[in-house]
N, C-alpha and C positions, 0 to 999 in steps of 0.2 A: 122283736127284734130279729127272726128271722126274715117276719116282712120287709124293714128297710133293708137288710142285708140284698135281698131282690130284686127291690128300688132298686137299693146303689150298682147293683150288676145293670144291669137293663137299663142305664146312664140315669137318672132318675126319672123317668117320665114315666106313669106306672101315673092311671087315672085313679083317682078311687073307687070306682068297681074294680079295677084290674088289681086292684091293690087289696080288699074284702076277697077275688076270690083265689087269690094267693094264702091271705090265711083262711078259708076254709079247705083247699087244697091240704096247707100244710099239718091246719088240722087234721083231715082225716087221713097222714101220712102216721101220726102220733095213732091214734084210736086203729088203726090198720095193725101198728105193733103192736098197742098190749103188753109195753114191758119187757119184751121178747127181748126184745133189741136196737141196739143203738139208732134210733130213728136218722137217716139221711137224706142231702136236700132235694137229689134225687129223686128220693123216693114219691116225690108229689107233680114231676115231670109230667109222665102221663095223663092224669088229669089233669096239667092245664093246656094240656092239647086239645078240649071243646072248648076250656071257657075263658082263658087269658095266653092266647096265641105267640103272642109277641116274650110271655114273659117264660112261654117253656119253648124258646128259641134259645132262650139267652144262657136256660139252666141243661138242658142238652149242651148245648156245647163250656160252660165251664164244671159243667158235672162228671165230662170222661177223658180221654187220654189225659195230661198229664198235669192239665187243670183241675181234673178229679181230684188228684194225692192233694192241693189243696183246697178247695170250696166242697171234697165231698166223699172225707174222711174224717173218721176223726184224731183229735193233733197228737203228732205222738211226738211232742216236746217239751221235755222236762222245763217246767216253770218251776219252781217249787225253792227254788233255790235263792240263797241272799243276794247275791245279782244276776239280775236277766236284765240281759240289752239285747232286743229286737228290732235285725235290717231287712225293710225294706226294701233295700237299693237295685238284688237285683232281680225284683218282679216289676213283668209289663207296666209302664206306670199306665196303660187303660183298669190293673185290677188293683193297685193301690189303695182307690175308694176307700174298694169292699174288703179289703184286708186288713186296716186301717180299721174298719170299722167292726172290725172283729174283736180285732186287742182293743180298741177302746171298751169295747163292753166285759170284754174280760174283766180287763183291768178294773172296774168301776164297779164290776159284781164283785170281787179279791177286797179291793177298799171297803167295800160295806159288811163284807161278810168277818175276814178278817182283820178285828181290828190293830192293828200295831205300829210302832211307828216306822215310815220307809220315807222313803223320797219318789213321785214321778219325773222322768228328764219326758219331755218329746221335744225335738229336734223341728227343724220344716214346721212351724207350727201354724205359719201362714198360708203355708200350698193346705192343707190342714179343712180349715175355716173356708174353703169351698165348700163342700159339701153338707147339707146344711142338717142331718144326721149328724156328722160330728162334731160340729158345732154347738148343738147341743147338748154332747156329751162331754166336749173342753167348758162349757157351762156350769155341767153340775159341776167337774169335777175343783174346777176355779173357783165355784160357792161355797162347795163341800166338803173336798179331801181336808178339809184339816178338823172338821170335827169329828173325823173316822181317826184323826191322829198322821193323819199324812200332810206332804208336804207336794204342793205343785212349782218343777221348774220350767221353761216354756222357750224356745229361743226359735228367732224367726231372723234371713237377712228380706224378706219379704213385708215389711210391716204394714204396705196398702192393702194384698191383701185379708192382713188379719185385722187392721177397723175401717176393714169398709162394710162390716155387715155390725150391727146391733152384739151380736154375741161373742163375737172377734172382740170388739169393745171393750165388755163383758171383760172377757178373760184379763186381755192385756193394762187394763185400767185396776182388773182387780189385786194388782201384788200387792207385796208384801213391800216386795225391793225390786226397783228395776234398773236396769243398767242399758244407756240408750249408744251406742256405737254410729260411727259415721256414716249419714246415708247423703240423697240430695235432695236439694232444696224445695222440691213437691212432699217428698217423705216426711223431711223434717217436719214443713207449715201443719201437716196432717197429725204431727208427735207433738205441736207446739196447744193446739184444739185439746184433744186427748188428753193429755197428762199438766195440760199450765203451762206450757213454761213460757219464761219471757224472753223478750226480744233478745238480749245476749243467747240465753242459752238454748232460741233455738240455731242463731248463729254457730254455735259452735259443733253445737253434732250437724253444720252442713258442714264443713271446714275438721271437723277429727281423725287425727290419722288411723292406721291401726294399733289397737293394745288403749287408744285416753276414748275413755266414754264418759258421762255426766248419768251420775248417780241419784236415784230418789230415793229415799229412805222418809215416810210421812212426809214432814215438810220438810224435811232438810234437801239440800238441792248441791252436789261438788261436783267436781268434777278430780279423776281419778286413770291414774296408769297402771296398766294390769301387766307383765312382765310376769315372765315364770324363772326360778333358782336356775345358776348356770347349769348344774349336775341334771336336770331335767332338760333343758336347751340342748347340749351334747346328746342325750340321750336322743332326742327329737329332732336334730340336725347335728346326723353323725362326722367328723369332718373327714 
């Protein structure tokens, strides 16, 4: 997982030789720590200067200064509550893939080790599917999370990114329940192919206004409108 993290931080441009050298440097850092302290990503930078300079240059940047508080120290976030929400809104865009990879790996490990009923909600999943390591983790969740007592909820406004890859299509089409809102004609055509929509259903998706969805649940297909009670609306939109 640490090799994948370095690869993503480097823009997913490392070749197999560089990945192997990163792996070796990480293993050497773990051996040098010998269980006396927590091993940090920055511990392998010096070794990579001579073997994988591209990786070393990137890691030296992200392991120092304010970025080092994200990628080069143990987390101080309490992730043990009944409700845990993580937002990457204020993170620089270039580091969203790496941070998401860390969160996804932590999440998948926790789901497997601590078996209990839980909901996993991932927003903007279409954007996440752009990155291969994240696609693989999402496919694992989509295919296997129910085995561990968890449910997976994914949401995206960019269905094109989600359905563009084989892994993204697995995530989308493996859902027990799907809500398709209004989309442009080209995106509706992609959904028609992925979900086996009829022509009438595709036209509905093309013209559906806010709050109206095509509900797919097994073989059942129906048009629904989703709204909130007046009390909730008064809270969301105060006078």
